[in-house]
C-alpha angles and dihedrals in degrees: 000000000000089000091059092048090051092050092052091050091047089057088047090054091050095051102033114024104037096055091049090050093049092048090048093234093157102173091049091044092051094048092048091047093052093046091044094053091047093049092044090053092050092045092052092047091050092047091057089046099247111166107241115197119235115255093210097099096051091045090051091050092051092048091048093049092049100043102020125225 
């Protein structure tokens, strides 16, 4: 399963990252690279069946602390 995830991300790199790098669009490249690495990490963890906790409770706590109830 990890092999399939890596193939999908290799295709993503070919179609998304390389053109941004060649066109020297550095902010877009950096944003895509950060999001790509984060999503690749989550995809690999899910493919090896690691239990990832839901972020809904911390997000709810942040929103409640910012805006109140």
